[in-house]
C-alpha positions, 0 to 999 in steps of 0.5 A, a space after each residue: 548558876 545554880 546558887 542564882 537559880 535558887 535565890 531565884 526560885 527562893 524569892 518565887 516561893 516566899 512571894 507567893 507564900 506570903 501573899 497566899 498566907 495573907 490572903 488566908 489569914 485575911 478570910 480567917 480574920 473576916 469570918 470572925 468579924 475582926 475590924 479591918 485596921 486591926 487586920 492591917 495592923 496584924 494579919 497583913 503586917 505579920 504576913 508581908 514580915 513572914 519572909 523576913 521572920 522565916 530567912 532571920 529564924 533560919 540563918 539564926 538557927 545555921 548559924 549566919 547570925 550576921 545574915 539574920 540581923 542583916 536582915 532585918 536591919 535591912 529590911 527596915 531600912 528598905 521599907 522606911 525609905 524605899 518603899 514610903 520613898 517610892 510609893 510617895 513619888 507614885 502619889 503623896 501620901 496624906 498622913 493621920 494626926 494620931 499616925 505622927 505622934 503615936 504609930 511612927 514614933 513607935 517606931 523609934 522607939 523599937 530602933 532605939 531598943 534594938 541599938 541600946 541592947 545589940 550595941 554592947 560594945 559601943 555602950 560599955 567598952 569594957 563588954 568584949 562583943 555585942 550580942 542578942 542575949 536571951 534577954 534581949 530576947 525577952 525584952 524585945 519579944 515583951 515590946 512586943 505585946 506592948 504594942 499588940 496590946 496598943 492596937 487593939 486598944 485603938 482598934 474600937 471601931 465606929 459606929 460606921 465601921 461597925 456596919 460595914 463591917 457586919 455588912 461585908 461579913 453578910 457578903 460570901 466569904 472565902 470558903 473554909 477550905 480556901 482558908 486552910 489550904 492558902 495557909 497551909 500552902 503559904 506556910 509551906 511556900 515561905 518555910 521552904 522557900 526561905 531555906 531555898 534563898 538563905 543556901 543560896 544566898 549564903 553561897 554566893 556571898 561565899 564564892 564573892 567573899 562578901 560577909 554575911 551582914 552586907 549580904 543580909 543587907 543587901 539582897 536578902 533584904 531586898 527580896 523579903 521586902 518583895 511582899 510590902 513594896 508589892 502592897 504597898 505600890 498597889 494601895 498607892 496606885 489606887 489612891 489609898 496611901 495610908 494603907 502604905 504607911 500601915 504596912 510599913 510600920 507593922 512591918 517593922 515593928 514585927 520585923 524588930 520586936 517579935 522577928 529578932 526577939 523570937 530568933 534570940 530568944 530561940 538561940 544567942 546571936 552574936 553581933 559582928 557585921 552589922 556596924 555602927 553607920 548601919 545602926 545609925 542608918 535604921 534610926 536616922 530612917 525612921 526619923 527622916 519618915 517621921 519628919 516628913 510627915 509631920 511637915 504639912 502631915 503628908 509625904 511628897 512626892 519630893 519628901 519621897 525621892 529624897 527617901 529613895 536617894 537616902 537609900 541609893 546612896 547608903 547602898 551605894 556606900 555599902 557596895 563600895 566599902 565590902 
């Protein structure tokens, strides 16, 4: 019972921390007149990915690399299949041409790069084990730098966007003290919540005889992806599916390139509990996301239902093979 309380309190603190840190970061960015597009792809995506970052980093430092990697793989699967699926089921999502041919392929590339770096034994039978080394981490961070450079390169606002930005910047913004309070309070909530969540989830896994990898792929991944789910559902209800798509793409890229890159640079991570099927599902989900977006440049309701069904099927298979 205590472990369940730790997990619930951890989730609550992580969600609270992500929400406040994102609000504070957006308020700070607007004070520097940064375009909304850049805020969405960077600050908001980074803010909603911070739960994954904290949980993965703490899991890696505590020697539970399987939960760390499982958290990232599971979170990306949850983002691509469940969040996009639920959002499209609520309201069809129109997808821009640049998103189809530039942004989504970036997520496919991220999945391919992760598989290439993590599946050492599958690619070379002479390699005794799968391992994300420090050099792998540096390579992932290099891809992250390319992604950030690309994001800022496409962020040149049009005259209309510039005019709207100036109007917004002239309106009363969030007070500096509130920005600082939200950022500091958000970080505290994330760190403390992440610690409680990892402790509770690990204990539950041990008591049930479930591997850290499975817990990371399911319970931890779903819990840390709740900020993305909430953001995307609210956006869909307001008729702005583009925010949901941008949130998912940005978060998935942050998860692989930044979080796994940073964690494996700090401490090399053995990939033992994540199976080939998990990595295959990661790539399949990205390709399915791209295929549905490319047809009619809209993700329709029935396509959203298919994405959700694929995730539910994968989850059922995962649980049945524990």
